C-alpha positions in Angstrom: 147.7 80.6 138.0 144.3 80.3 139.8 142.6 82.2 136.9 144.3 79.9 134.3 143.0 76.8 136.1 139.5 78.3 136.3 139.5 79.2 132.6 140.7 75.7 131.7 138.0 74.1 133.8 135.4 76.4 132.3 136.6 75.5 128.8 136.3 71.8 129.5 132.8 72.2 130.9 131.7 74.1 127.8 132.6 71.2 125.5 129.5 69.2 124.6 129.3 65.9 126.4 129.3 64.0 123.1 132.6 65.5 122.2 134.3 64.8 125.6 136.3 61.5 125.4 138.3 60.5 128.4 140.0 57.6 126.5 140.4 56.5 122.9 141.3 52.9 123.6 140.4 50.4 126.4 144.0 50.0 127.4 144.1 53.6 128.4 141.8 53.1 131.4 141.2 50.5 134.1 137.8 49.5 135.2 135.9 49.2 131.9 132.6 47.6 132.5 129.2 46.8 130.9 126.4 48.6 132.6 123.3 46.4 133.3 119.9 48.0 133.9 117.7 45.2 135.4 114.0 44.9 136.0 112.3 41.9 137.6 108.6 41.3 137.7 106.6 38.4 139.2 103.6 37.1 137.1 104.0 40.2 134.9 103.5 42.7 137.8 105.8 44.8 140.0 107.3 42.9 142.9 109.3 43.2 146.1 111.0 40.6 148.2 113.6 39.6 145.6 117.2 38.5 146.2 119.8 38.9 143.4 122.9 36.8 143.6 125.8 37.9 141.4 128.5 35.4 140.4 131.8 36.0 138.6 133.4 32.8 137.3 131.0 30.8 139.6 132.2 32.7 142.7 129.5 34.7 144.6 130.4 38.4 144.3 127.4 40.1 145.7 123.9 39.6 147.2 121.5 42.4 146.5 117.9 43.1 147.6 116.5 45.1 144.6 114.0 47.8 145.5 110.7 47.5 143.5 112.4 44.9 141.3 115.0 47.2 139.8 118.8 46.9 139.9 121.9 48.2 138.2 125.2 46.3 137.9 128.6 47.2 136.5 130.2 44.0 135.1 133.9 44.1 134.2 134.5 43.5 130.6 136.0 40.2 129.3 134.5 38.1 132.1 131.6 35.7 132.5 129.0 36.5 135.1 125.8 34.8 136.2 123.0 36.3 138.2 120.3 34.4 140.0 117.0 36.0 141.1 114.9 34.4 143.8 111.6 35.1 145.4 109.6 32.9 147.8 107.0 31.0 146.0 108.4 31.6 142.5 110.7 29.7 140.2 114.2 31.3 140.3 115.8 32.7 137.1 119.5 32.3 136.2 121.1 34.5 133.5 124.6 34.1 132.2 126.3 37.2 130.8 129.6 37.1 128.8 131.0 40.6 128.8 133.6 40.0 126.1 133.7 42.8 123.5 135.4 43.0 120.1 139.0 44.3 120.3 139.1 48.1 120.1 135.5 48.7 120.8 135.2 51.6 123.3 131.6 52.7 122.9 128.7 50.3 123.6 125.2 50.5 125.1 124.2 49.2 128.5 122.5 45.8 128.6 118.8 46.2 129.5 117.8 43.0 131.3 114.1 42.1 131.9 113.1 39.0 133.8 109.6 37.8 134.8 109.3 35.2 137.6 106.5 32.7 137.4 104.9 30.8 140.4 106.9 27.7 141.4 103.8 25.5 141.2 103.6 26.1 137.5 106.8 24.0 137.2 105.8 21.0 139.3 105.8 18.7 136.2 109.1 20.0 134.8 112.3 18.1 134.7 114.6 19.6 137.4 117.5 19.0 135.0 116.3 21.7 132.7 115.4 24.1 135.5 119.1 24.2 136.4 120.0 25.7 133.1 120.3 29.5 132.6 117.1 30.9 131.3 119.2 33.2 129.1 122.8 33.5 127.8 123.7 37.0 127.0 126.7 38.1 124.9 127.8 40.8 122.4 125.9 40.6 119.1 127.9 42.2 116.3 124.8 42.6 114.0 122.7 44.4 116.7 125.7 46.2 118.2 124.7 45.4 121.7 124.4 42.8 124.4 121.4 40.5 123.7 120.3 37.0 124.8 120.6 34.2 122.4 117.2 33.6 120.9 118.2 30.1 119.7 119.2 29.0 123.2 116.0 30.4 124.7 113.9 28.7 122.1 115.6 25.4 122.7 115.2 25.5 126.4 111.5 26.6 126.1 110.8 23.8 123.7 112.4 21.1 125.9 110.5 22.4 128.9 107.1 22.5 127.1 107.6 19.0 125.7 108.5 17.6 129.1 105.6 19.4 130.8 103.2 18.1 128.1 104.4 14.5 128.6 104.0 14.7 132.4 100.4 15.9 132.4 98.0 12.9 132.5 95.2 12.7 129.9 
């Protein structure tokens, strides 16, 4: 019996990783999640002293102090998360992630999240109303077959911020 178990284990280990499938459908396993690989910079450079707040359905789930601006998250599928990054002297960033996936999809890439914080004094003429909006809304994109932020949303927010900032600066 012991030899049979050893042979079975050896056989399983010799199967290439790409051929090993633990499940065929999402309903065969619990704990499906979207991996998030995050990197935060400040003014384009590496940074420390960040705090990352992770919310699920607007409830605080975790507070993380990323080392060297890097973090990894595992977000349960079919939920809405937000994460807020803060650093003293910098404007915070808020990102909303909808982890809904098409029915039956069992293989998908991690979401690679990059955020750059800017000095808070750069936003002194900005309307606080727009600063409260997420800087990105991320969801599954069927054309790109991955999680990506909405370019239209980002462009709209950036345009509104630029217009307000231009109006606030005296001639």
